[in-house]
C-alpha positions as CSV (number, residue, x, y, z in Angstrom):
1,M,18.4,71.6,39.8
2,I,18.8,68.8,37.3
3,N,21.1,69.5,34.4
4,N,19.5,69.8,31.0
5,T,21.7,67.0,29.6
6,Y,20.5,64.6,32.2
7,L,16.9,65.6,31.7
8,Y,17.2,65.1,27.9
9,L,18.8,61.7,28.4
10,I,16.1,60.6,30.8
11,L,13.2,61.8,28.6
12,S,14.7,60.3,25.5
13,S,15.3,56.9,27.3
14,L,11.7,57.0,28.5
15,A,10.4,57.6,25.0
16,F,12.6,54.8,23.6
17,F,11.5,52.2,26.1
18,S,7.9,53.3,25.7
19,L,8.1,52.6,22.0
20,L,9.8,49.3,22.6
21,F,7.1,48.3,25.0
22,L,4.4,49.2,22.6
23,F,6.1,47.3,19.8
24,F,6.4,44.1,21.7
25,N,2.8,44.3,23.2
26,F,1.0,45.1,19.9
27,K,2.6,42.7,17.5
28,S,0.6,40.8,14.9
29,N,-2.0,38.2,15.9
30,K,0.0,35.4,14.3
31,N,1.9,34.9,17.5
32,N,-1.4,34.4,19.3
33,I,-2.3,31.6,16.9
34,D,1.1,30.0,17.3
35,N,0.6,30.0,21.1
36,K,-2.8,28.4,20.8
37,I,-1.3,25.6,18.6
38,L,1.5,25.0,21.1
39,L,-1.1,24.9,24.0
40,K,-3.2,22.4,22.0
41,N,-0.2,20.1,21.4
42,L,0.7,20.3,25.0
43,L,-2.8,19.4,26.2
44,E,-3.0,16.6,23.7
45,N,0.3,15.1,24.9
46,L,-0.8,15.3,28.5
47,D,-4.2,13.6,27.6
48,I,-6.2,16.6,28.9
49,E,-9.5,17.5,27.4
50,L,-9.3,20.4,25.0
51,P,-11.5,23.4,25.1
52,D,-13.8,24.0,22.2
53,E,-11.7,26.9,20.9
54,L,-8.6,24.6,20.6
55,K,-10.5,21.7,19.1
56,Q,-11.3,23.9,16.1
57,L,-7.6,24.6,15.4
58,D,-5.6,22.4,13.1
59,N,-1.9,22.4,12.8
60,S,-2.1,23.6,9.2
61,S,-3.4,27.0,10.3
62,T,0.2,28.3,10.5
63,D,0.1,28.5,6.8
64,P,0.2,32.2,5.9
65,Q,-2.3,31.8,3.1
66,K,-4.9,30.5,5.4
67,L,-4.4,33.2,8.0
68,S,-5.4,36.0,5.7
C-alpha cells in the first residue's frame, strides 16, 4: 500500500501543477492582441495578404488606455 506521505506529496503536486496550468492558459486577452500584432507585422514583412481581422489592427492598439 502507498504510504500516506507519498500520497500527500503526489496529490499536492497534482493540485499545484493544475493551478499553474490554469493560470497560464487563462491569462488576460492582452497577450492575444500582442500575438495578432506580431502576426500582422510578420505577414506585412513577407508581403503576404492580410486577413480582414488583421487589417483592422493598428500598432497603437497596445496602448493600455485603448484596450479598456
